[in-house]
VEXMAR-385899 format. One line per field, with one value per residue (C-alpha): residue number from 0; y, x, z; chain. Coordinates in steps of 0.25 Angstrom, whole numbers. Each point is the difference from the previous one (the first is absolute). Layout:
N
seq <- NUM;... .
v <- Y;... .
u <- X;... .
w <- Z;... .
mol <- A;... .
//
This chain:
219
seq <- 0;1;2;3;4;5;6;7;8;9;10;11;12;13;14;15;16;17;18;19;20;21;22;23;24;25;26;27;28;29;30;31;32;33;34;35;36;37;38;39;40;41;42;43;44;45;46;47;48;49;50;51;52;53;54;55;56;57;58;59;60;61;62;63;64;65;66;67;68;69;70;71;72;73;74;75;76;77;78;79;80;81;82;83;84;85;86;87;88;89;90;91;92;93;94;95;96;97;98;99;100;101;102;103;104;105;106;107;108;109;110;111;112;113;114;115;116;117;118;119;120;121;122;123;124;125;126;127;128;129;130;131;132;133;134;135;136;137;138;139;140;141;142;143;144;145;146;147;148;149;150;151;152;153;154;155;156;157;158;159;160;161;162;163;164;165;166;167;168;169;170;171;172;173;174;175;176;177;178;179;180;181;182;183;184;185;186;187;188;189;190;191;192;193;194;195;196;197;198;199;200;201;202;203;204;205;206;207;208;209;210;211;212;213;214;215;216;217;218 .
v <- 380;-7;5;-8;4;-3;-10;-2;-14;-12;-7;12;1;-14;1;12;-7;-12;8;11;4;-3;14;-1;-15;4;10;-10;-9;11;-5;7;1;-4;11;0;2;11;8;-2;2;9;-7;-9;-9;-4;-11;-14;-5;-13;0;8;-7;-1;-5;-6;8;-8;-14;-14;3;13;4;-7;8;-2;6;2;-10;4;10;-4;13;-8;-7;11;-9;-1;-12;-1;-9;-11;2;-13;-12;-14;-5;-13;-6;4;12;13;13;15;6;12;12;13;13;6;-11;2;11;4;-2;2;7;-4;12;-6;7;15;3;-4;9;12;-3;0;13;6;-4;5;14;0;-3;11;10;-4;1;14;5;-5;6;14;6;-5;6;14;1;-4;8;12;12;9;14;10;15;8;12;8;10;3;13;-2;-2;-14;-13;-10;-14;-12;-14;-10;-15;-8;-4;14;5;10;-2;12;0;-3;11;-3;1;5;-10;5;-6;-10;9;11;-10;-4;14;3;-12;4;14;-5;-10;12;9;-12;-3;15;3;11;12;5;14;2;9;12;0;12;8;10;-6;0;15;4;-7;7;14;-3;-4;12;10 .
u <- 501;2;-9;-5;-3;-13;0;-10;5;-7;13;7;-12;1;15;-2;-10;8;13;-7;6;-7;-6;-7;-4;-7;-9;-3;-7;-11;-14;-13;-8;-14;-11;0;15;-1;-10;8;14;-3;10;-3;12;12;11;-4;8;0;-12;-10;-13;-3;-11;3;-7;3;5;-4;0;-9;-7;10;4;11;13;13;10;12;3;11;6;9;-12;-10;-10;-8;-3;-13;-3;-10;2;7;0;5;12;1;7;-11;8;-8;6;-4;-7;8;-9;4;-2;-9;-10;-3;-7;4;-12;8;13;11;4;11;11;1;7;-13;-9;9;-2;-15;0;9;-9;-12;6;3;-14;-5;9;-5;-14;2;7;-12;-10;6;-3;-15;-1;6;-10;-12;3;9;-9;6;1;-3;1;-12;3;-12;5;-10;-3;10;12;3;0;-11;5;-9;2;-4;1;5;-14;-5;11;-4;6;2;-9;7;0;-9;7;-9;1;1;-9;5;-1;8;11;1;0;11;9;-2;5;12;4;-2;10;10;-1;2;15;6;4;14;5;12;10;4;14;8;5;9;13;-5;-4;14;7;-10;3;15;-1;-8;9 .
w <- 471;-13;-12;-11;-14;-7;-12;-11;-5;7;0;8;9;4;2;9;8;3;2;9;13;13;2;-13;2;13;-8;-11;12;1;1;1;13;3;0;16;1;-11;8;13;-5;-11;-10;-12;0;9;-2;6;12;8;10;-9;-3;-14;-10;-14;-10;-13;-4;4;15;-2;13;9;13;9;7;-8;5;-9;-10;-11;-6;-9;-8;3;7;13;8;8;11;-4;-14;-4;-10;0;-9;-7;11;11;6;2;-5;0;-12;-5;-3;-7;8;-11;2;15;8;14;10;13;3;9;8;9;-7;5;-13;-8;9;-3;-15;1;8;-11;-11;8;1;-15;-3;9;-7;-14;5;5;-13;-8;10;1;-13;1;14;-4;-12;9;12;-4;-6;-10;3;-12;1;-7;-9;6;10;11;7;11;-10;5;-9;2;1;-5;3;-11;0;-12;-3;-1;-9;-11;-14;-9;-12;-13;-11;-12;-13;-12;-11;-14;-10;-10;-12;6;3;-14;-5;10;-4;-15;2;8;-11;-11;8;1;-15;-5;-3;8;-8;1;-2;-9;6;-7;-5;2;-13;7;-5;-15;1;6;-12;-10;6;0;-15;-4;6 .
mol <- A;A;A;A;A;A;A;A;A;A;A;A;A;A;A;A;A;A;A;A;A;A;A;A;A;A;A;A;A;A;A;A;A;A;A;A;A;A;A;A;A;A;A;A;A;A;A;A;A;A;A;A;A;A;A;A;A;A;A;A;A;A;A;A;A;A;A;A;A;A;A;A;A;A;A;A;A;A;A;A;A;A;A;A;A;A;A;A;A;A;A;A;A;A;A;A;A;A;A;A;A;A;A;A;A;A;A;A;A;A;A;A;A;A;A;A;A;A;A;A;A;A;A;A;A;A;A;A;A;A;A;A;A;A;A;A;A;A;A;A;A;A;A;A;A;A;A;A;A;A;A;A;A;A;A;A;A;A;A;A;A;A;A;A;A;A;A;A;A;A;A;A;A;A;A;A;A;A;A;A;A;A;A;A;A;A;A;A;A;A;A;A;A;A;A;A;A;A;A;A;A;A;A;A;A;A;A;A;A;A;A;A;A;A;A;A;A;A;A .
//
């Protein structure tokens, strides 16, 4: 499958849309489903196809409902039955509608491949819901096992079950705060110690060499 890179410049974004391959153009035709279809199919959006019943949600023809007669993937437009206008010469033509301006009210399920797509999407939604619910269920249902330090007469450890709601916390240690005057005195003593210069002892020099020379001279 051909992959596409994301672009930040509007010129490049428009270029990518109008030069996109078919498998990406198909995804750009996605339209939201009505509240009834969302509840039954358990999905929020799906690409529009010919035969779907749609309702126009924005624009001059807002509220119009009808079947999709044709889908133009080259120009990114959808044509609905009954949504027409007259030209200057008197001929009637279909009004093109962008897929972002419509809402699907009824799906066309004649295609077996589309049914498989809906089933696959339902499975992914179920798995996502299970993953979200699992940690919450574990916390609510599974009790925590805690071993007590007290030894009974029989010599066996007693096991107590505690739910997350009745979990006991360890009491915090209270640190005795020193008064402000003592703190100031302590800081002053520390600063005095740092200010005093360190006394260095001078090493005693050995005079053995001089004594030997003197004894030799005297002799």
